[in-house]
C-alpha positions in Angstrom: 0.3 0.2 -0.1 1.7 3.6 -1.1 -1.1 6.8 -0.3 1.0 10.0 -0.3 -1.3 12.4 1.2 -1.3 15.4 3.6 -3.1 13.8 6.1 -6.4 15.3 7.4 -8.0 16.2 10.7 -9.1 11.8 11.4 -12.3 13.0 12.3 -14.7 9.7 13.2 -18.0 9.9 11.0 -21.1 11.2 13.2 -22.6 8.7 12.3 -26.6 11.0 12.2 -24.8 13.2 9.9 -22.5 11.1 7.4 -26.3 9.5 7.0 -27.8 13.4 6.0 -24.1 13.5 3.7 -25.5 10.6 1.5 -28.4 11.6 1.3 -27.3 14.6 0.5 -24.6 13.1 -2.1 -27.4 11.4 -3.6 -28.9 14.5 -4.7 -25.7 16.1 -5.7 -24.8 13.5 -8.0 -28.5 13.6 -9.8 -27.6 17.0 -10.3 -24.1 16.4 -11.5 -26.1 13.9 -14.1 -28.5 15.8 -15.5 -25.7 17.8 -16.7 -25.1 18.2 -20.7 -22.4 16.4 -22.1 -19.4 18.7 -22.7 -20.0 20.0 -26.5 -18.0 18.3 -29.3 -14.8 19.3 -30.3 -12.0 18.7 -33.4 -11.4 14.7 -34.0 -8.1 13.1 -34.8 -8.4 10.4 -37.1 -6.5 6.9 -37.9 -6.9 4.7 -40.6 -5.8 1.3 -40.5 -5.4 -1.3 -43.0 -4.5 -4.1 -40.3 -1.2 -4.7 -41.5 0.9 -5.1 -38.2 4.9 -6.0 -37.6 6.0 -8.4 -34.8 8.3 -7.4 -33.1 10.4 -10.1 -30.8 12.7 -13.1 -30.9 12.5 -16.2 -32.1 10.5 -18.2 -30.1 8.4 -15.1 -29.3 7.9 -13.9 -32.3 7.2 -16.3 -34.7 4.1 -18.4 -32.8 2.2 -15.2 -32.6 2.7 -14.2 -35.5 0.8 -17.1 -36.7 -1.9 -16.7 -34.6 -2.2 -12.8 -36.2 -1.7 -13.3 -39.4 -4.9 -15.3 -40.1 -6.3 -12.4 -39.0 -4.7 -9.6 -40.6 -0.9 -9.0 -42.6 1.9 -9.3 -40.9 4.9 -8.3 -40.8 7.6 -10.6 -38.5 11.2 -8.7 -37.6 13.5 -10.7 -35.7 16.1 -9.2 -32.6 17.7 -12.4 -32.4 19.5 -15.5 -35.3 18.4 -14.9 -38.5 15.9 -15.2 -40.9 15.3 -18.6 -42.7 14.3 -17.2 -45.3 14.4 -20.9 -46.6 11.9 -21.6 -44.5 8.3 -21.1 -46.4 5.8 -19.0 -44.1 2.5 -16.8 -45.2 4.6 -13.8 -44.2 7.7 -12.4 -44.3 10.4 -12.4 -41.3 13.4 -9.9 -41.6 16.4 -10.5 -38.8 16.2 -7.2 -37.4 19.6 -5.3 -36.1 19.5 -1.5 -35.4 16.2 -0.9 -35.3 14.3 2.7 -35.1 10.8 2.3 -34.7 8.3 5.9 -34.6 5.0 6.5 -35.3 1.1 6.1 -33.8 -1.4 4.1 -35.5 -1.9 3.3 -39.3 1.8 5.0 -39.2 4.9 3.0 -37.5 7.6 4.0 -39.1 10.4 1.2 -38.3 14.5 1.5 -39.8 16.1 -1.5 -39.4 19.5 -3.5 -41.1 20.5 -7.1 -41.4 23.6 -8.5 -40.8 25.7 -7.4 -44.9 22.6 -5.4 -46.0 21.5 -2.4 -46.7 19.4 -0.6 -44.0 15.0 -1.4 -45.3 12.4 1.3 -43.7 8.7 0.4 -43.8 5.2 1.5 -42.7 2.8 -0.3 -40.6 -1.0 0.3 -38.7 0.0 -2.0 -35.9 2.7 -3.0 -34.0 3.0 -5.5 -31.2 5.9 -5.9 -29.3 7.2 -9.2 -27.4 10.8 -7.6 -27.2 11.5 -8.2 -23.5 12.1 -3.7 -23.5 9.7 -2.0 -25.8 11.2 -0.2 -28.6 8.5 2.8 -27.5 9.6 3.6 -23.7 6.7 6.1 -23.5 4.9 5.6 -19.8 2.0 6.5 -22.3 1.7 3.9 -25.7 0.9 5.5 -28.4 -2.4 3.8 -29.5 -1.9 0.6 -32.4 1.8 -0.3 -29.9 0.8 -3.0 -27.5 3.6 -4.6 -25.2 2.2 -6.6 -24.0 5.8 -8.5 -21.9 6.7 -11.5 -21.1 2.4 -13.1 -19.6 0.0 -15.2 -22.1 -2.5 -13.3 -20.4 -1.9 -10.2 -21.8 -0.6 -11.9 -24.9 -3.6 -13.0 -26.2 -5.3 -9.5 -24.8 -2.7 -7.4 -26.7 -3.6 -10.1 -30.4 -7.3 -9.4 -29.4 -7.3 -6.3 -29.8 -4.9 -5.6 -32.8 -7.4 -7.9 -34.0 -10.3 -5.0 -33.9 -7.8 -2.2 -34.8 -8.8 -2.0 -38.8 -10.7 0.2 -39.8 -11.1 4.3 -39.5 -11.2 5.4 -36.2 -10.8 8.8 -33.9 -10.5 10.9 -31.3 -11.1 14.1 -30.2 -8.3 17.1 -30.0 -7.8 17.1 -25.7 -5.9 20.8 -25.9 -6.0 24.3 -27.0 -2.5 26.0 -27.5 -1.8 29.6 -27.2 0.6 30.6 -28.9 1.1 34.2 -28.4 0.8 33.1 -23.5 3.3 29.7 -24.5 6.6 31.3 -21.5 8.5 28.4 -23.7 11.5 30.2 -25.2 12.5 33.9 -26.4 15.1 34.7 -28.9 16.6 30.8 -28.8 16.4 30.9 -24.3 14.4 28.5 -22.8 12.0 29.4 -19.9 9.5 27.2 -19.3 9.3 23.5 -20.7 7.1 22.4 -17.7 4.7 20.1 -20.2 8.0 19.1 -22.1 8.6 17.2 -19.4 5.5 15.9 -18.0 3.9 14.3 -20.7 4.2 11.0 -20.2 3.1 10.1 -24.2 6.4 11.9 -26.7 3.4 14.0 -27.7 4.8 17.2 -26.8 8.1 18.6 -28.4 10.7 22.4 -28.0 9.8 24.1 -31.6 12.0 26.8 -31.3 10.1 29.7 -28.8 7.4 27.8 -28.9 6.4 24.0 -28.8 5.1 21.7 -31.2 1.3 19.1 -29.5 1.8 16.1 -31.6 -2.4 15.3 -31.3 -1.6 11.7 -33.2 0.5 10.9 -29.6 -1.8 13.3 -27.0 -3.4 11.0 -24.7 -5.2 13.8 -23.2 -4.1 13.5 -20.2 -4.3 17.2 -19.4 -1.0 17.4 -17.1 1.0 20.6 -19.7 -2.6 21.8 -18.7 -2.3 21.3 -15.2 1.9 22.8 -15.1 1.3 25.5 -17.7 1.7 28.6 -16.0 0.1 30.7 -18.6 -3.0 29.2 -19.8 -1.0 28.4 -23.3 -1.8 25.1 -22.8 -5.8 24.8 -22.4 -8.0 20.9 -21.9 -10.3 22.0 -24.4 -12.5 18.6 -24.2 -13.9 19.0 -22.0 -13.2 22.6 -21.0 -12.3 24.1 -17.7 -15.6 26.0 -17.8 -17.1 22.8 -18.4 -15.8 21.4 -15.4 -15.5 23.9 -13.6 -20.0 23.8 -13.4 -19.7 20.1 -12.7 -17.9 20.6 -9.5 -20.2 23.9 -8.8 -22.9 21.7 -9.6 -22.1 18.9 -7.6 -21.5 21.3 -4.7 -24.6 23.6 -4.6 -26.8 20.2 -4.4 -25.0 19.2 -1.8 -25.0 22.4 0.2 -28.2 22.9 -0.5 -29.7 19.1 0.5 -27.9 19.4 4.1 -24.7 18.3 3.7 -22.3 19.0 5.4 -17.9 19.8 4.9 -17.6 18.4 1.5 -14.3 17.3 0.5 -14.3 16.7 -4.0 -13.0 13.0 -4.9 -11.7 13.5 -8.2 -10.6 10.0 -9.9 -10.3 8.6 -13.2 -11.5 5.7 -15.1 -8.0 2.9 -12.8 -9.6 5.4 -10.1 -13.2 4.5 -10.6 -13.3 0.7 -10.1 -11.9 1.0 -6.0 -14.4 3.1 -6.3 -17.3 0.8 -6.8 -15.7 -1.9 -4.9 -15.5 0.8 -1.4 -18.8 2.1 -2.6 -20.7 -1.7 -2.2 -18.9 -2.0 1.1 -20.9 0.8 2.5 -17.6 2.5 3.5 -17.3 5.6 1.5 -17.9 8.2 3.6 -20.7 10.8 2.7 -19.4 13.7 2.1 -16.5 12.3 -0.5 -17.9 13.4 -4.1 -17.3 11.9 -6.5 -16.3 13.7 -9.3 -14.9 11.3 -13.0 -12.8 12.8 -14.7 -10.9 12.1 -18.6 -7.9 12.0 -16.3 -7.1 12.7 -12.8 -4.0 15.1 -14.4 -6.7 17.3 -16.1 -7.1 18.7 -13.1 -5.4 21.5 -11.7 -4.9 24.5 -8.8 -7.0 26.7 -11.2 -10.4 24.5 -9.9 -8.9 23.5 -6.9 -9.2 27.1 -5.4 -12.5 27.1 -7.4 -13.9 24.2 -5.6 -12.9 26.1 -2.4 -14.1 29.5 -2.9 -17.3 27.1 -4.1 -17.0 25.5 -0.5 -15.7 22.3 -0.7 -13.8 21.4 2.2 -11.2 19.4 0.6 -10.0 18.4 -2.5 -8.5 14.5 -2.8 -7.3 13.3 -6.4 -7.1 9.6 -6.7 -3.9 8.2 -8.6 -3.3 4.4 -9.2 -0.2 2.5 -10.9 -1.1 3.0 -14.3 -0.9 6.5 -13.8 2.9 7.9 -14.7 5.0 9.2 -12.1 5.9 12.7 -12.9 1.9 13.4 -12.8 1.9 12.3 -9.1 5.1 14.5 -8.9 2.4 17.3 -10.6 0.3 17.0 -8.4 2.2 17.1 -4.6 3.8 20.0 -6.2 1.3 21.9 -7.2 -1.2 21.0 -3.7 1.7 22.6 -2.2 1.3 26.2 -3.8 -2.7 25.3 -3.2 -1.9 24.5 0.1 0.6 27.6 0.5 -1.7 29.9 0.1 -4.9 28.5 1.6 -2.9 28.7 4.5 -1.7 32.6 4.0 -5.0 33.6 4.0 -5.8 31.5 8.1 -8.1 28.6 6.6 -7.5 26.2 8.8 -6.7 22.7 6.4 -5.8 20.8 5.0 -7.6 21.2 2.3 -5.4 19.1 -0.1 -5.2 15.9 -0.7 -3.1 14.0 -2.9 -4.3 9.5 -3.0 -1.9 6.8 -4.7 -3.7 3.4 -4.1 -3.8 0.6 -4.8 -6.6 -1.6 -3.2 -9.9 -0.4 -1.6 -7.9 -0.4 1.7 -5.9 1.8 0.8 -9.0 4.0 -0.5 -11.0 3.5 2.3 -8.1 4.5 5.1 -7.3 7.9 2.2 -10.9 8.3 3.1 -11.2 9.3 6.5 -8.1 11.6 6.9 -10.3 13.0 3.9 -9.6 17.3 4.4 -11.4 19.2 6.2 -10.1 22.6 6.3 -11.9 25.4 6.7 -14.3 27.7 3.8 -14.7 30.8 3.4 -18.8 31.7 5.3 -19.8 32.4 1.7 -19.8 30.5 -1.2 -18.6 32.6 -4.4 -21.0 32.9 -7.1 -18.5 32.7 -10.4 -18.0 30.9 -13.1 -15.0 28.9 -14.4 -13.5 30.7 -17.3 -12.0 29.7 -20.2 -8.5 31.6 -19.8 -6.8 29.8 -16.5 -5.3 33.0 -14.5 -8.8 34.0 -14.8 -10.1 31.4 -12.6 -7.3 31.7 -10.9 -8.2 35.2 -10.0 -11.8 34.8 -9.3 -10.8 31.9 -6.5 -8.1 33.8 -5.2 -10.0 37.7 -5.0 -13.2 35.7 -2.8 -10.6 33.6 -1.2 -9.5 36.8 -0.1 -12.4 38.5 0.5 -13.5 35.4 3.4 -10.5 34.9 4.6 -9.8 34.7 8.3 -7.0 37.1 8.2 -6.2 39.6 5.7 -2.1 39.7 4.3 0.0 41.8 1.7 2.3 38.8 1.3 2.3 34.8 1.0 5.5 33.1 0.5 5.3 30.1 -2.3 7.2 27.2 -3.3 9.7 27.5 -5.5 8.0 27.3 -9.2 5.0 28.6 -8.5 3.0 31.0 -11.4 3.1 33.8 -9.3 6.1 36.0 -8.4 7.8 39.1 -8.2 11.6 40.3 -9.5 15.0 40.7 -7.6 17.0 43.1 -10.1 20.1 43.6 -8.4 20.5 47.4 -10.1 24.2 47.9 -9.5 24.6 44.8 -12.8 21.1 46.0 -14.1 22.3 48.0 -17.4 18.6 48.8 -18.7 19.5 47.3 -21.7 16.1 46.2 -22.0 16.7 42.5 -23.0 14.5 41.1 -20.7 11.4 43.5 -22.0 11.4 41.5 -25.5 11.8 38.4 -23.5 9.5 38.3 -20.8 5.7 36.7 -22.5 3.5 38.2 -19.9 4.1 41.5 -20.4 5.6 41.5 -16.8 8.2 43.8 -17.6 7.6 46.5 -19.3 10.2 50.0 -20.3 10.0 53.5 -19.1 8.3 55.3 -23.0 10.9 57.6 -23.0 12.2 57.4 -19.8 15.5 54.7 -18.9 13.2 52.5 -16.1 12.7 49.1 -16.0 9.2 48.6 -14.7 7.1 45.8 -13.6 3.3 44.5 -13.3 3.5 41.3 -11.1 0.2 40.5 -11.2 1.4 39.6 -14.5 3.6 37.4 -14.0 4.0 33.6 -14.6 8.0 32.6 -13.4 8.7 31.4 -16.5 12.0 32.0 -15.3 13.0 34.2 -19.3 13.9 37.4 -18.3 16.4 35.9 -15.7 18.0 33.6 -18.4 17.7 36.3 -21.7 19.8 39.2 -19.2 23.4 39.7 -19.8 24.1 40.9 -16.8 22.5 38.5 -15.0 20.5 40.9 -12.4 17.5 39.2 -12.5 15.8 36.8 -9.6 12.6 35.2 -9.0 10.7 35.6 -6.0 7.6 33.5 -5.5 4.9 34.9 -3.8 1.6 35.6 -4.0 0.9 39.5 -3.4 -3.0 40.8 -2.6 -1.1 44.7 -2.8 -3.2 47.3 -5.5 0.7 47.8 -6.4 1.0 44.8 -8.1 -2.3 45.6 -10.8 0.3 48.5 -12.0 3.7 49.1 -13.1 6.4 49.7 -10.7 10.0 51.1 -11.1 12.2 48.4 -10.4 15.3 50.2 -11.8 16.4 53.6 -14.1 19.1 55.3 -13.9 19.6 59.4 -16.0 19.0 59.0 -20.1 22.9 59.2 -22.3 22.5 61.9 -24.7 23.9 61.8 -27.9 27.3 64.0 -28.5 26.0 64.9 -31.7 22.0 65.2 -31.5 21.5 65.6 -27.6 18.6 63.0 -28.8 18.3 60.7 -25.2 19.0 57.4 -26.6 20.4 55.0 -23.9 22.8 54.8 -20.0 25.0 56.1 -19.2 25.9 52.9 -17.8 24.6 51.2 -21.0 27.8 53.5 -23.4 30.5 52.5 -21.0 29.6 48.8 -21.0 29.5 49.1 -24.9 32.9 50.9 -24.6 34.6 48.2 -22.8 33.2 45.5 -24.7 33.7 47.0 -28.2 36.8 49.1 -27.7 38.6 46.7 -29.6 36.4 46.2 -32.6 37.7 46.9 -35.4 34.6 49.0 -36.7 35.0 51.5 -33.5 39.1 51.3 -34.4 39.5 54.9 -33.9 36.4 56.0 -34.2 34.6 55.4 -30.5 33.0 58.2 -30.5 30.1 57.2 -32.9 29.1 55.1 -29.6 28.4 57.9 -27.5 25.3 58.7 -30.7 22.5 57.4 -31.4 21.5 55.6 -34.1 21.1 58.3 -37.1 23.7 59.8 -36.6 26.4 57.5 -36.2 25.4 56.4 -39.8 25.5 59.9 -40.9 29.1 60.4 -39.6 30.2 56.4 -40.3 28.6 58.4 -44.2 30.7 62.0 -43.9 33.8 62.1 -45.5 37.3 62.4 -43.4 38.5 66.0 -44.9 34.7 67.6 -44.2 32.9 68.4 -40.1 34.2 67.0 -37.4 32.3 66.2 -33.8 34.4 67.6 -32.0 33.9 70.8 -34.3 29.9 70.4 -34.6 29.8 69.5 -30.5 31.5 72.9 -30.3 29.6 74.9 -32.6 26.6 73.0 -30.7 28.3 74.7 -27.3 28.1 77.9 -29.2 
């Protein structure tokens, strides 16, 4: 048994209240069932003619290929020995070395080389991988790829599944990507890489300053949207407003029916089986409100805080060993942030719980310690927005308004999507490289003044400014500020402008000019003409085009002084 949770109060239930809570839960589940299904989304299509590649050692691959060959076209790649070309077979057999396999249902590309031959390449619709190590090692395997391991029953189930994967198939496009919000990179500098690192299907990769999501590999887990600080990646099927409506309806109906201290239990298909087994024993506390989702990694801090604002005494997320380990780590980090906010606002907790269980008994133990935190005296009335940051703003505004204690700021763990910047004014040259790198418009220049300004409400702590700064003058300060100044531009650094020695127009700062002089003094373009570094761009061009026997820079400067 492996339970990872933030311990609840463990209060023994009052039998009478538990019975009332069960009645209220029935009413809540009825209200949930009456809601319409999510709006349909664009679909991703697959086409399979059944061309199946069987990979493995001879003793395993050939017998299972014989079974499959009666149902679909088969090709075998043997990972040991030769192909025995003289042996008559109903399907081609190759000896494979240096095998590389990529793709998805209907589009698997295999490249291999047999001893003494040129490389071979072919495309297949389906793959049965019986090798000791899977050729595609991602936790979430592509549709059409089966690596069942050595178990005979699992292999037979894989063969049966492959035989039925002939025809046209489709699945929803689970995500929506807004490039303008993406904090992955700027100017070849990498900032936020959270979605790439958390994806268990290998569906997300860096693509310059943006990311590219392969919809054919995407399994719809939604973990990328949970860890995305800006909302550039959003869960689209179902979208956040739909899930928010379900949560709000569930909590509202429960409260109206007289239920107390509700805990929202988010679970997927694997968790549902455990929950059903426990429910059959009558061992699910009445205040536990189950919310089934496509995948537990698809909900995060925005919907959790919204649920707490709507009256949930806690949010529990149920995971089994079937989910990727990086999903549990990501949810754990998100829960640490959520709990820090609730604790910082003075709400007695705990409020969040991550359950990793493998059987009903472990689940029962976890639910007996389900969180029972303090909640706002009045539940919020807002609805979840399509934009993640907007939902967070709504939830935080309500939680602050109803908070037991009013605070100016809350310190948060590293990696939080809120925070400030610490700028070393002694190092900062006001080059404004950070302004150009910021994807959230949190950093701004002073327009006509040499100033670096910052709007804390916009900052997502992606770190692009720190990675871009040539002077290493910027540090991240994860925190949540409730000061009014968080919405207004504040000056982080400023200095007096430097004026062009030719036209007197301000074009930079003294520190910036001195830095350029120090760095470019030996550059051949400026050898003998260092005064050009003290000119604005227009005057520098004019000076470069002026013949040497005409008026010099210093002469022009003297004429202006007279």
